[in-house]
C-alpha positions as CSV (number, residue, x, y, z in Angstrom):
1,M,-4.2,9.9,31.5
2,K,-2.5,8.8,28.4
3,T,-5.2,7.5,26.8
4,S,-7.4,10.3,27.7
5,I,-4.4,12.5,25.8
6,C,-4.9,10.5,22.8
7,I,-8.6,10.6,22.3
8,F,-8.3,14.2,22.8
9,S,-5.8,14.8,20.4
10,L,-7.4,12.9,17.6
11,L,-10.5,14.9,17.8
12,L,-8.7,18.0,17.7
13,L,-7.0,16.1,14.7
14,M,-10.0,15.4,13.3
15,S,-11.8,18.6,13.5
16,I,-9.2,19.8,11.2
17,L,-9.9,18.0,8.2
18,V,-12.2,17.4,5.3
19,V,-13.0,14.6,3.5
20,V,-12.8,15.2,-0.2
21,A,-13.7,12.5,-2.8
22,F,-11.3,11.4,-6.4
23,G,-11.4,9.0,-8.7
24,G,-12.3,9.3,-12.6
25,S,-9.7,9.0,-15.4
26,F,-6.1,8.5,-15.0
27,D,-5.4,11.4,-17.3
28,Q,-6.9,13.8,-14.7
29,E,-5.9,12.3,-11.4
30,F,-2.2,11.0,-12.1
31,D,1.1,12.6,-13.9
32,V,3.4,10.5,-15.5
33,T,6.8,10.3,-13.5
34,W,9.3,8.2,-15.9
35,G,9.5,5.7,-19.0
36,Y,6.5,7.8,-20.6
37,G,6.4,5.9,-24.4
38,R,5.5,2.6,-21.5
39,V,2.5,4.1,-20.0
40,K,-0.8,4.7,-21.8
41,I,-4.2,5.4,-20.8
42,L,-7.0,3.9,-22.5
43,E,-10.7,3.6,-22.6
44,N,-11.3,7.6,-22.1
45,G,-9.0,7.5,-19.4
46,Q,-10.6,4.5,-17.4
47,L,-7.5,2.0,-18.1
48,L,-3.9,2.7,-17.6
49,T,-0.8,0.0,-18.4
50,L,2.4,0.3,-17.4
51,S,5.3,-1.7,-19.1
52,L,8.8,-2.8,-18.7
53,D,11.3,-3.6,-21.2
54,R,14.9,-4.1,-20.9
55,S,15.5,-0.6,-21.6
56,S,13.4,0.8,-19.0
57,G,10.1,0.5,-16.9
58,S,7.5,3.1,-16.1
59,G,5.7,4.7,-13.3
60,F,2.8,7.7,-12.1
61,K,2.4,9.6,-9.3
62,S,-1.2,11.5,-8.3
63,K,-1.7,15.2,-9.2
64,R,-2.7,15.5,-5.4
65,Q,-1.4,14.9,-1.9
66,Y,-3.1,13.2,0.8
67,M,-3.6,13.2,4.6
68,F,-5.3,10.3,5.7
69,G,-7.6,8.8,3.1
70,K,-9.0,5.5,2.0
71,I,-7.6,4.6,-1.0
72,D,-8.7,2.0,-4.0
73,M,-7.0,1.0,-7.1
74,K,-7.7,-1.8,-9.0
75,I,-4.6,-3.9,-10.5
76,K,-4.1,-7.3,-12.9
77,L,-0.6,-8.2,-12.5
78,V,2.1,-9.1,-15.0
79,P,1.4,-12.5,-16.2
80,G,3.0,-15.3,-16.9
81,N,6.9,-15.3,-16.1
82,S,6.9,-12.4,-14.2
83,A,10.3,-13.1,-12.4
84,G,12.3,-10.1,-11.5
85,T,9.8,-7.7,-12.1
86,A,8.6,-5.4,-9.0
87,T,5.0,-3.8,-9.2
88,T,4.8,-1.2,-6.9
89,Y,1.8,0.9,-5.0
90,Y,2.2,2.7,-2.4
91,L,1.6,6.0,-0.3
92,S,4.8,8.5,0.2
93,S,5.6,11.9,1.6
94,Q,9.0,13.2,0.8
95,G,12.0,13.9,2.2
96,P,14.8,11.9,4.6
97,S,11.9,11.6,8.0
98,H,9.1,10.8,5.0
99,D,6.2,8.4,5.9
100,E,4.9,5.5,3.4
101,I,3.0,2.8,3.3
102,D,3.5,0.3,0.7
103,F,1.8,-2.5,-1.4
104,E,4.8,-4.6,-3.4
105,F,4.1,-7.3,-5.8
106,L,7.0,-9.2,-6.6
107,G,7.0,-11.6,-9.8
108,N,7.8,-15.1,-9.9
109,V,8.5,-17.4,-12.7
110,S,5.3,-19.0,-14.5
111,G,3.1,-21.2,-11.9
112,E,4.9,-20.0,-8.9
113,P,2.7,-17.5,-6.8
114,Y,3.4,-13.6,-6.6
115,I,4.7,-12.3,-3.1
116,L,2.5,-9.7,-2.0
117,H,5.2,-7.3,0.1
118,T,4.1,-4.8,3.0
119,N,5.5,-2.0,5.0
120,V,5.5,0.8,6.8
121,Y,7.5,4.1,7.5
122,A,7.2,6.5,10.2
123,Q,9.5,9.7,10.0
124,G,12.0,8.1,7.8
125,K,12.1,4.8,9.3
126,G,10.9,1.1,7.9
127,D,11.7,-2.5,8.4
128,R,8.5,-3.6,9.1
129,E,8.0,-6.1,6.2
130,Q,4.9,-8.5,6.3
131,Q,4.9,-10.6,3.1
132,F,1.8,-12.9,1.6
133,Y,1.0,-15.2,-1.0
134,L,-2.6,-14.7,-2.3
135,W,-5.0,-16.7,-2.9
136,F,-6.1,-16.5,-5.8
137,D,-4.4,-15.7,-9.4
138,P,-3.5,-12.3,-9.4
139,T,-2.8,-12.3,-12.8
140,K,-5.7,-13.4,-14.6
141,D,-7.9,-10.4,-13.7
142,F,-8.6,-7.2,-11.9
143,H,-8.1,-7.1,-7.7
144,T,-9.1,-4.1,-5.5
145,Y,-6.0,-3.6,-3.6
146,S,-6.9,-1.3,-0.2
147,I,-5.0,1.5,2.0
148,L,-6.9,2.7,4.7
149,W,-4.8,5.4,6.4
150,N,-6.5,7.6,9.5
151,P,-5.6,8.6,13.2
152,R,-6.3,5.6,14.8
153,S,-4.5,2.9,12.4
154,I,-3.1,1.0,8.5
155,I,-5.5,-1.6,7.4
156,F,-4.0,-3.1,3.8
157,S,-7.1,-4.9,2.1
158,V,-7.4,-7.3,-0.6
159,D,-11.1,-7.3,-2.5
160,G,-12.1,-6.2,0.5
161,T,-10.4,-8.7,3.1
162,P,-8.1,-7.0,5.5
163,I,-4.6,-8.9,5.7
164,R,-2.7,-6.3,8.3
165,Q,-3.5,-3.8,10.8
166,Y,-0.6,-1.7,11.9
167,K,-2.2,1.0,15.1
168,N,-1.4,4.1,16.1
169,L,0.6,3.6,19.5
170,E,2.2,6.6,19.3
171,A,0.9,8.8,21.7
172,T,0.7,5.6,24.4
173,N,3.9,4.1,24.0
174,G,6.2,6.4,21.5
175,I,6.1,4.3,18.6
176,P,6.3,6.7,15.3
177,Y,3.0,6.8,13.2
178,P,3.0,8.5,10.0
179,K,0.0,11.2,11.1
180,N,1.6,14.5,10.5
181,Q,2.5,14.2,6.5
182,P,0.6,14.8,3.6
183,M,1.4,11.8,0.6
184,W,1.3,11.1,-2.8
185,L,0.1,8.2,-4.3
186,Y,2.9,6.8,-6.6
187,S,2.9,3.2,-8.5
188,S,5.4,1.4,-11.1
189,L,6.4,-1.6,-12.6
190,W,10.8,-1.7,-13.0
191,N,13.3,-4.6,-13.1
192,A,14.5,-5.8,-9.4
193,E,16.4,-8.9,-10.9
194,E,18.6,-8.2,-7.9
195,W,16.4,-8.8,-5.2
196,A,12.8,-9.5,-6.1
197,T,12.5,-13.3,-6.8
198,R,14.0,-15.9,-4.5
199,G,16.4,-13.1,-3.1
200,G,17.9,-12.1,-6.9
201,L,18.5,-15.9,-7.7
202,V,15.9,-15.7,-10.4
203,K,16.3,-12.9,-12.6
204,T,14.5,-11.5,-15.7
205,D,14.1,-13.5,-19.0
206,W,13.5,-10.5,-21.2
207,S,12.3,-12.7,-24.0
208,K,9.2,-12.3,-22.3
209,A,9.2,-8.8,-22.6
210,P,7.5,-6.4,-22.3
211,F,5.9,-6.9,-19.2
212,I,2.4,-5.4,-18.6
213,A,0.5,-4.3,-14.9
214,S,-3.1,-2.7,-15.6
215,Y,-4.6,-0.4,-13.7
216,R,-8.7,0.5,-13.5
217,N,-11.6,2.6,-10.9
218,F,-9.3,4.2,-8.5
219,N,-10.9,5.6,-5.7
220,A,-9.6,8.3,-3.0
221,Q,-11.5,9.4,0.1
222,T,-8.8,11.9,1.7
223,C,-8.6,14.3,4.2
224,V,-7.4,17.6,3.5
225,S,-8.6,20.6,5.6
226,S,-11.6,22.1,7.5
227,S,-13.5,19.7,9.0
228,C,-14.2,15.4,8.2
229,S,-16.5,15.4,11.0
230,N,-19.7,16.8,9.2
231,N,-21.3,13.4,8.0
232,P,-19.8,11.1,10.0
233,A,-21.5,7.9,8.5
234,A,-20.2,9.0,4.7
235,N,-16.7,9.6,7.1
236,S,-16.7,6.4,9.1
237,W,-13.3,5.6,7.5
238,L,-11.8,8.0,9.5
239,T,-12.7,6.3,12.8
240,Q,-12.3,3.1,11.4
241,S,-10.3,0.0,13.0
242,L,-10.9,-3.7,12.6
243,D,-13.9,-5.1,14.1
244,T,-14.4,-8.8,15.7
245,S,-15.1,-10.2,11.7
246,G,-12.5,-7.9,10.6
247,L,-10.1,-9.4,12.8
248,A,-11.0,-12.8,12.2
249,R,-10.7,-12.2,8.5
250,M,-7.4,-10.9,8.8
251,K,-6.0,-13.5,11.2
252,W,-7.5,-16.3,8.7
253,V,-5.4,-14.5,5.9
254,Q,-2.1,-14.3,8.5
255,K,-2.9,-18.2,9.0
256,N,-3.1,-19.7,5.6
257,Y,-0.8,-17.0,3.4
258,M,1.6,-14.7,5.6
259,I,4.9,-16.1,4.5
260,Y,7.3,-13.1,6.2
261,N,6.3,-11.5,9.7
262,Y,9.2,-8.8,10.7
263,C,7.6,-9.6,14.1
264,T,8.5,-13.0,14.4
265,D,12.5,-13.1,12.6
266,A,14.6,-13.7,15.5
267,K,17.6,-13.6,13.9
268,R,16.9,-9.7,12.3
269,F,16.2,-8.8,16.0
270,P,18.4,-10.9,18.3
271,Q,18.1,-7.9,21.2
272,G,14.0,-8.2,21.0
273,F,11.4,-7.7,18.5
274,P,10.0,-3.9,18.1
275,H,7.9,-2.9,20.6
276,E,5.0,-2.4,18.7
277,C,5.0,-6.6,17.8
278,S,3.6,-7.4,21.4
279,L,1.1,-4.7,21.1
280,N,-0.4,-4.7,17.1
C-alpha cells in the first residue's frame, strides 16, 4: 500500500512540472553575490573565475530557481597550496527549514589531495556527510561535477561517475527528502581555515594569494511548472536512479576513495545510525 502511494505521488508530482534547459554565458545565468571585484567573467561569458585574498572571498548565485534538475558544471580548483580554502558548489532553498545539496572542496597543502565533501539537507536538517579523495588532480584541468536531483533520488557524480546516491524514502519510511522547495545554485570561494584543512590545524598561507577557482560549461535541465512528461526520452533524468552499472561504479569509488561516511561513524551516533543508513 505504501509503495503504491509513493508511486502515485511521484507521478502526480511529475505531471505538474515542465523541463527547461539553461546554459550559455555566466553573465546571463548568474549574479555576483559578494566579493564583486574578485569575480571575473571572461571569454564572452564562457569562463568565470572566483578569487580569495586576505580581504575577502567571492561568490555567485543563479538568477533562476530550480525545482528538480540535472546540473553540470566544469570546475578547476585552486592550485598549489590551497590549505584553508573552501570552494563550494551547491543547491539551496532559503529559510530555517531549507533544503540543500552540497559539493564542497576543501583545500590542502601542495602535494596533498583535496577533500570532496558532500551533504544533503532536508527540512533544515543536514548531518549526512560523506567525504572523498579524487582519483585525479582537480587543479590541473577542468572536471565536471554534477548534481542530479529528481523525485526519486539525488545522485552526485564526477566526470559522469556516480560517487553517492541519496534515495527518496519519505513516503515509505518517513525520512525527510528535498522535494517541495525550489533551490538556487550557489558557488563561492572563501577562507575556511578554522576547520577546512585537518580540522583547522593547517592555516591559510596568504603569501600564496590570490587563490583562484575557475568555472566553465554550466548546463541545467530543470523543472518549473506544467508537464515534464511531454518528452520522456529527453527527460529521462526525471525518473533516473542508478542501474547495476552505475551502482558498481559508485561502489568502486566508495571502496577506494571514500574517507568519511556518517553512516559508519559510531562515535557520532552512539544510540544507533540514522534510519536511512540501513536503507540507502
